[in-house]
Backbone as CSV, one residue per row, in Angstrom:
resi,resn,N_x,N_y,N_z,CA_x,CA_y,CA_z,C_x,C_y,C_z
1,MET,0.845,-1.237,0.026,0.005,0.034,-0.030,0.984,1.269,0.012
2,THR,0.533,2.186,-0.817,1.299,3.496,-0.875,1.000,4.261,0.306
3,LYS,1.968,4.732,1.027,1.893,5.659,2.217,2.477,6.988,1.785
4,LEU,1.547,7.955,1.890,1.843,9.219,1.425,2.518,10.117,2.504
5,GLU,3.342,10.941,2.140,4.150,11.875,3.031,3.116,13.105,3.019
6,PRO,3.316,14.045,4.025,2.518,15.290,3.934,2.677,16.128,2.627
7,LYS,1.614,16.585,2.313,1.626,17.566,1.004,1.783,16.710,-0.355
8,ALA,1.596,15.420,-0.251,1.758,14.615,-1.405,0.468,14.128,-1.924
9,ALA,0.450,13.744,-3.312,-0.834,13.292,-3.795,-0.316,12.235,-4.753
10,VAL,-1.242,11.230,-4.942,-0.836,10.047,-5.796,-2.215,9.645,-6.569
11,SER,-2.026,9.297,-7.845,-3.158,8.681,-8.554,-2.744,7.186,-8.781
12,VAL,-3.789,6.218,-8.535,-3.362,4.887,-8.456,-4.376,4.192,-9.529
13,ASN,-3.932,3.387,-10.532,-4.736,2.613,-11.312,-4.965,1.286,-10.602
14,THR,-6.105,1.125,-10.014,-6.359,-0.008,-9.138,-6.379,-1.402,-9.920
15,ALA,-6.514,-1.355,-11.255,-6.343,-2.558,-12.010,-4.945,-3.158,-11.945
16,ASP,-4.023,-2.317,-11.505,-2.610,-2.735,-11.381,-2.246,-3.472,-9.975
17,LEU,-3.261,-3.194,-9.203,-2.930,-3.720,-7.679,-3.473,-5.173,-7.507
18,PRO,-2.791,-5.912,-6.675,-3.087,-7.299,-6.426,-4.257,-7.247,-5.474
19,TRP,-5.127,-8.305,-5.631,-6.105,-8.612,-4.650,-5.567,-9.496,-3.544
20,ARG,-5.895,-9.175,-2.339,-5.529,-9.993,-1.135,-6.622,-10.409,-0.434
21,PRO,-6.611,-11.785,0.191,-7.754,-12.053,0.940,-8.086,-11.261,2.154
22,SER,-9.201,-10.836,2.573,-9.456,-10.082,3.727,-9.143,-10.915,4.985
23,THR,-8.674,-10.217,5.984,-8.334,-10.800,7.311,-9.733,-10.903,8.096
24,PHE,-10.699,-10.104,7.591,-11.856,-9.996,8.340,-13.044,-11.085,8.072
25,ALA,-12.935,-11.617,6.819,-14.109,-12.524,6.357,-13.624,-13.281,5.180
26,GLN,-14.174,-14.600,5.016,-13.921,-15.322,3.845,-14.721,-14.945,2.735
27,GLY,-14.276,-15.107,1.652,-14.900,-14.643,0.328,-14.850,-13.176,0.142
28,VAL,-14.166,-12.429,0.808,-13.912,-11.061,0.669,-12.409,-10.655,0.326
29,PHE,-12.255,-9.786,-0.593,-10.777,-9.578,-1.113,-10.674,-8.150,-1.164
30,VAL,-9.330,-7.643,-0.982,-9.034,-6.304,-0.829,-7.949,-5.846,-1.753
31,LYS,-8.040,-4.557,-2.345,-6.914,-3.998,-3.001,-6.625,-2.754,-2.198
32,ASP,-5.380,-2.618,-1.567,-4.949,-1.450,-0.814,-4.475,-0.452,-1.793
33,VAL,-5.170,0.687,-1.749,-4.955,1.851,-2.578,-3.836,2.730,-1.954
34,ALA,-4.114,3.404,-0.795,-3.146,4.258,-0.036,-3.459,4.655,1.204
35,ILE,-2.556,5.130,1.994,-2.633,5.648,3.394,-2.120,6.998,3.397
36,THR,-2.960,7.931,4.079,-2.441,9.313,4.293,-2.855,9.694,5.712
37,GLY,-1.808,10.132,6.325,-2.113,10.545,7.828,-2.822,9.243,8.456
38,GLU,-3.925,9.345,9.126,-4.580,8.168,9.770,-5.575,7.461,8.825
39,TRP,-5.811,7.937,7.534,-6.849,7.329,6.762,-6.284,6.547,5.698
40,GLU,-7.104,5.459,5.364,-6.801,4.530,4.247,-7.898,4.362,3.280
41,MET,-7.451,4.128,2.006,-8.466,3.734,1.121,-8.285,2.450,0.470
42,GLN,-9.500,1.703,0.252,-9.243,0.380,-0.315,-10.380,0.105,-1.386
43,VAL,-10.259,-0.897,-2.185,-11.276,-1.391,-3.102,-11.654,-2.741,-2.422
44,VAL,-12.912,-3.136,-2.211,-13.234,-4.415,-1.549,-14.179,-5.095,-2.591
45,ARG,-13.926,-6.399,-2.647,-14.798,-7.253,-3.541,-15.337,-8.403,-2.622
46,PHE,-16.802,-8.467,-2.612,-17.384,-9.543,-2.036,-17.697,-10.692,-3.154
47,GLU,-17.286,-11.887,-2.948,-17.817,-13.031,-3.803,-19.278,-13.309,-3.453
48,PRO,-19.995,-13.781,-4.373,-21.567,-14.080,-4.044,-21.569,-15.026,-2.807
49,GLY,-22.372,-14.632,-1.815,-22.584,-15.345,-0.683,-21.710,-14.972,0.626
50,ALA,-20.731,-14.155,0.284,-19.788,-13.586,1.422,-20.595,-12.751,2.328
51,HIS,-20.093,-12.760,3.527,-20.715,-11.823,4.557,-19.589,-11.345,5.680
52,PHE,-19.846,-10.217,6.143,-19.011,-9.644,7.231,-19.698,-10.269,8.703
53,PRO,-18.954,-10.532,9.634,-19.488,-10.651,10.949,-20.077,-9.509,11.538
54,THR,-21.022,-9.595,12.509,-21.326,-8.420,13.301,-20.211,-7.638,13.790
55,HIS,-20.008,-6.264,13.605,-19.053,-5.584,14.073,-19.247,-4.126,14.415
56,LYS,-18.610,-3.675,15.179,-18.649,-2.126,15.828,-17.571,-1.532,15.093
57,HIS,-18.007,-0.257,14.653,-17.048,0.719,14.075,-16.354,1.490,15.121
58,GLU,-15.186,1.400,15.452,-14.431,2.171,16.458,-14.265,3.660,15.951
59,LEU,-14.176,3.711,14.547,-13.922,5.010,13.926,-14.804,5.192,12.830
60,PRO,-15.008,6.348,12.175,-15.889,6.409,10.952,-15.373,5.581,9.773
61,GLU,-16.297,5.335,8.930,-16.200,4.537,7.724,-17.006,5.011,6.597
62,PHE,-16.537,5.088,5.496,-17.137,5.586,4.181,-17.111,4.472,3.084
63,ILE,-18.318,4.053,2.702,-18.422,3.027,1.514,-19.178,3.676,0.467
64,PHE,-18.697,3.399,-0.784,-19.242,3.783,-1.973,-19.343,2.498,-2.956
65,ILE,-20.552,2.169,-3.245,-20.764,0.821,-4.130,-20.652,1.227,-5.445
66,LEU,-19.774,0.374,-6.142,-19.263,0.520,-7.546,-20.093,-0.459,-8.477
67,GLU,-20.200,-1.599,-7.966,-20.863,-2.674,-8.788,-21.446,-3.745,-7.955
68,GLY,-22.425,-4.369,-8.545,-23.070,-5.422,-7.736,-24.128,-5.026,-6.689
69,GLU,-24.224,-5.744,-5.645,-25.040,-5.371,-4.530,-24.689,-5.838,-3.153
70,LEU,-24.575,-4.800,-2.191,-24.229,-5.093,-1.030,-25.540,-4.993,0.005
71,ILE,-25.692,-5.914,0.804,-26.940,-5.712,1.740,-26.400,-5.469,2.999
72,GLN,-26.804,-4.368,3.774,-26.487,-3.847,5.030,-27.794,-3.799,5.887
73,GLY,-27.912,-4.556,6.887,-29.076,-4.605,7.878,-30.358,-4.658,7.061
74,GLY,-30.434,-5.561,6.015,-31.704,-5.733,5.216,-31.845,-4.596,4.031
75,ARG,-31.064,-3.717,4.030,-31.176,-2.633,2.920,-30.190,-3.096,1.797
76,ARG,-30.883,-3.136,0.518,-30.050,-3.537,-0.614,-29.462,-2.275,-1.253
77,LEU,-28.156,-2.249,-1.433,-27.334,-1.148,-1.884,-26.743,-1.419,-3.191
78,GLY,-27.039,-0.891,-4.263,-26.397,-1.068,-5.601,-25.539,0.161,-6.032
79,PRO,-24.994,0.136,-7.288,-24.122,1.147,-7.755,-24.668,2.525,-7.520
80,GLY,-23.777,3.416,-6.896,-24.194,4.715,-6.752,-24.589,4.945,-5.181
81,TRP,-24.987,3.867,-4.423,-25.315,4.044,-3.111,-24.011,4.175,-2.344
82,ALA,-24.153,5.021,-1.244,-23.080,5.295,-0.336,-23.484,5.021,1.194
83,THR,-22.636,4.699,1.998,-22.945,4.432,3.374,-21.934,5.127,4.239
84,VAL,-22.332,5.976,5.250,-21.406,6.568,6.211,-21.808,6.284,7.481
85,SER,-20.746,5.646,8.175,-20.926,5.048,9.546,-20.100,5.784,10.493
86,SER,-20.743,6.323,11.523,-19.974,7.115,12.506,-19.425,6.020,13.627
87,ALA,-18.413,6.575,14.463,-17.765,5.840,15.482,-18.835,5.335,16.388
88,GLY,-18.828,4.084,16.744,-19.704,3.348,17.677,-20.958,2.708,17.042
89,SER,-21.124,3.099,15.723,-22.222,2.314,15.157,-21.852,0.806,14.899
90,VAL,-22.914,0.042,14.761,-22.724,-1.443,14.538,-23.341,-1.918,13.245
91,ASP,-22.569,-2.727,12.641,-23.035,-3.250,11.320,-23.424,-4.739,11.680
92,VAL,-24.693,-5.136,11.290,-25.317,-6.336,11.465,-25.815,-6.892,10.035
93,ASP,-25.452,-8.005,9.818,-26.055,-8.709,8.560,-25.545,-7.979,7.267
94,VAL,-24.231,-7.823,7.093,-23.572,-7.223,5.928,-23.154,-8.426,5.050
95,HIS,-23.802,-8.484,3.800,-23.503,-9.520,2.954,-23.707,-9.169,1.520
96,SER,-23.460,-10.163,0.575,-23.802,-9.955,-0.766,-24.289,-11.325,-1.348
97,ASP,-25.496,-11.403,-1.914,-25.918,-12.580,-2.511,-25.341,-12.834,-3.805
98,ILE,-25.079,-11.752,-4.624,-24.586,-11.633,-6.077,-23.219,-11.380,-6.288
99,GLY,-22.551,-10.791,-5.155,-21.247,-10.145,-5.170,-21.169,-8.620,-5.453
100,CYS,-20.190,-8.061,-5.008,-20.131,-6.649,-5.295,-18.706,-6.017,-5.184
101,PHE,-18.462,-4.764,-5.615,-17.247,-4.152,-5.464,-17.631,-2.773,-4.804
102,PHE,-16.886,-2.386,-3.872,-17.086,-1.032,-3.332,-15.839,-0.401,-3.017
103,ALA,-15.751,0.905,-2.954,-14.643,1.788,-2.353,-14.883,1.906,-0.825
104,LEU,-13.917,1.731,-0.113,-14.034,1.940,1.434,-12.833,2.888,1.863
105,VAL,-13.178,3.874,2.673,-12.337,4.831,3.238,-12.576,4.720,4.881
106,ASP,-11.496,4.436,5.573,-11.655,4.443,6.905,-10.291,4.681,7.578
107,ARG,-10.321,4.655,8.928,-9.115,4.950,9.633,-8.159,3.811,9.679
108,ALA,-6.949,4.137,9.298,-5.906,3.034,9.260,-5.582,2.384,10.553
């Protein structure tokens, strides 16, 4: 993952980045884009049927759905949907029946 120094900017072609298995859930893969300060950006892929365990956000998290469908707490989110979670919020029943890709920004 690219770690930016202060006052720096970087453009990344995510097609050139390798997928790595998530340490959080099976069937979930991650491309690490960059870190700056305390923030990181990733592209996340859910295989069909993958799901996250129930978890609490210790810090804010931003998700933008790019492709497919992500289900969060019973709400179906497709391309163009965004989710912003504040510190202390809890994600229950986060999964994808058909698979999806999303951009994720959270604290490193």
